[in-house]
C-alpha positions in Angstrom: -8.3 34.2 -14.1 -7.1 36.1 -10.7 -4.1 35.8 -9.1 -5.7 34.4 -6.0 -7.1 31.7 -7.8 -3.6 30.4 -9.1 -2.5 30.3 -4.9 -2.8 26.9 -3.5 -5.5 26.1 -1.0 -4.8 25.1 2.8 -6.0 21.7 2.0 -3.8 21.7 -0.9 -0.8 22.3 0.9 -1.8 20.6 4.1 -2.5 17.2 1.6 0.6 17.9 -0.3 2.6 18.1 2.9 1.1 15.0 4.2 1.9 13.1 1.0 4.9 14.1 1.4 5.7 12.9 4.7 3.9 9.5 3.5 6.4 9.6 0.6 9.3 10.1 3.1 8.3 7.7 5.4 7.7 4.8 2.7 11.1 5.5 1.1 13.2 5.8 3.8 11.3 3.7 6.6 12.2 0.2 5.4 15.9 1.1 5.5 15.7 2.7 9.1 14.3 -0.4 9.8 17.3 -2.1 8.3 19.8 0.0 10.5 17.8 -0.5 13.6 17.6 -4.3 13.7 21.2 -4.8 12.4 22.5 -2.4 15.2 20.0 -4.3 17.6 20.6 -8.0 16.8 24.1 -7.8 15.2 22.5 -10.0 12.6 22.7 -9.0 8.8 20.5 -11.9 7.5 17.7 -11.5 10.2 17.7 -7.3 9.1 17.9 -8.2 5.4 14.9 -10.3 5.6 12.9 -7.3 7.9 14.4 -5.1 5.5 12.7 -7.1 1.9 9.2 -7.6 4.0 9.1 -3.8 5.2 10.0 -2.9 1.2 6.7 -4.9 -0.1 4.7 -3.7 2.7 6.0 0.0 1.7 5.4 -0.9 -2.1 2.0 -2.2 -1.2 0.8 0.8 0.5 2.4 3.1 -1.9 0.0 1.0 -4.4 -3.0 1.4 -2.1 -2.6 4.7 -1.3 -1.7 6.5 -5.0 -3.2 3.6 -6.9 0.3 3.7 -8.7 4.0 2.2 -8.2 7.0 4.5 -9.0 8.8 2.2 -11.4 12.4 2.7 -9.9 10.9 1.8 -6.5 9.6 -1.3 -7.9 12.9 -2.0 -9.8 14.7 -1.8 -6.6 12.2 -4.1 -4.4 12.6 -6.6 -7.3 16.3 -6.3 -7.0 16.2 -6.4 -3.2 14.0 -9.9 -3.2 16.6 -11.5 -5.6 19.8 -10.4 -3.9 18.3 -11.0 -0.5 17.6 -14.5 -1.5 20.5 -15.8 -2.4 21.9 -14.2 0.6 19.8 -16.2 2.6 20.1 -19.1 0.6 24.0 -19.3 0.5 24.2 -17.6 3.6 26.7 -15.2 2.6 26.4 -11.3 3.1 28.9 -10.9 -0.4 25.1 -10.5 -2.2 23.4 -8.2 -0.1 26.3 -5.8 -0.1 26.9 -5.8 -4.0 23.2 -4.9 -4.9 23.7 -1.0 -4.5 26.3 -1.8 -6.9 24.4 -3.6 -9.5 21.1 -2.1 -9.1 22.8 1.6 -9.7 25.1 0.6 -12.6 21.8 -0.9 -14.1 20.4 2.7 -13.7 23.5 4.5 -15.2 23.2 2.0 -17.9 19.8 2.5 -18.6 19.8 6.1 -18.8 23.1 6.7 -20.3 22.5 4.0 -23.2 19.0 5.4 -24.0 20.4 9.0 -24.3 22.9 8.0 -27.1 20.3 6.3 -28.8 18.2 9.4 -28.6 15.6 7.8 -26.3 14.7 9.3 -22.8 14.1 6.6 -20.3 14.5 8.5 -17.3 11.5 10.2 -17.9 9.9 6.8 -18.0 11.9 5.9 -14.5 10.0 9.3 -12.7 6.6 8.9 -14.8 4.5 12.2 -14.2 6.6 13.5 -11.6 8.5 15.9 -13.6 8.1 17.8 -17.1 11.2 19.1 -18.6 12.8 20.7 -21.8 14.4 18.3 -24.2 17.7 20.4 -22.7 16.4 19.8 -18.9 16.4 15.8 -19.7 19.6 16.2 -20.9 21.0 17.7 -18.3 19.7 15.8 -15.7 19.9 12.5 -17.1 23.8 12.6 -17.3 23.7 14.1 -13.6 21.8 11.1 -12.5 24.2 8.5 -14.5 27.3 10.4 -12.6 24.7 10.2 -9.1 24.5 6.7 -9.7 28.1 5.5 -11.0 29.3 7.6 -7.8 27.3 5.3 -5.6 27.7 2.3 -7.3 32.1 3.6 -7.0 31.2 4.1 -3.3 29.5 0.9 -2.3 32.2 -1.4 -3.9 35.1 0.5 -1.8 32.6 0.5 1.3 32.0 -3.1 1.4 35.6 -4.1 0.9 37.1 -1.9 3.4 34.3 -1.5 6.1 33.0 -4.0 8.7 29.6 -5.1 8.1 27.7 -3.3 10.4 29.6 0.0 8.9 28.7 -0.9 5.7 24.9 -1.1 6.7 25.3 2.4 7.9 27.3 3.5 5.0 24.1 2.2 3.2 21.4 3.4 4.9 22.6 7.2 5.3 26.2 7.4 3.3 24.2 6.2 -0.1 21.2 8.3 0.7 23.7 11.0 1.7 25.1 10.8 -2.2 21.4 10.9 -3.8 20.7 13.8 -1.5 23.8 16.0 -2.3 22.8 15.0 -6.5 19.1 15.9 -6.0 20.2 19.3 -4.6 22.4 19.9 -8.0 19.5 18.8 -9.8 17.0 21.4 -8.5 18.5 24.5 -10.0 18.8 22.6 -13.4 15.0 20.9 -13.2 13.6 24.7 -12.6 15.6 26.4 -15.1 14.1 23.7 -17.5 10.9 23.3 -16.2 7.8 23.3 -18.8 4.7 25.0 -17.5 1.9 22.7 -16.0 -0.6 22.4 -18.5 -3.4 22.2 -15.8 -2.4 25.9 -14.5 
């Protein structure tokens, strides 16, 4: 096979870029809508309702276009519906505010618990998107456990000390920033331990 045959075609490159942009919009779009709605209307309950609708639509579009549902996104949507339902039913903001804490601690516990008994739950959570050596999975798993614990701790501080409007801003941008920081830290680890593509 020639070196040229290994190079992605223009169509493949464009498709990857388009898919990446769509994935970003599906993942981050509902959060941006949540932030904008709360900023415009100063009504957390209304903003939560819009967030739920947008998230469900996002998952539906993801299933329609990719014929699969990312497991973490599906769990996140289920948790959102549950805590949003409690928030709306009891008319109490605390439920939606503690949702990030509960969800991230659950992810941390599942990944850490799995590693301690010799399993690799992170691989199941991210599906076929990443292929790593055993050492790579161990390193990335504990990085993600740290990320989730940091996110939970930050959210606990944020909802207790910030106003509701400031907490919404933190949830949308602060928690996203924490995730991005750990993704950047994880990339060199994943590159160092990545397995060759079976289709190459």
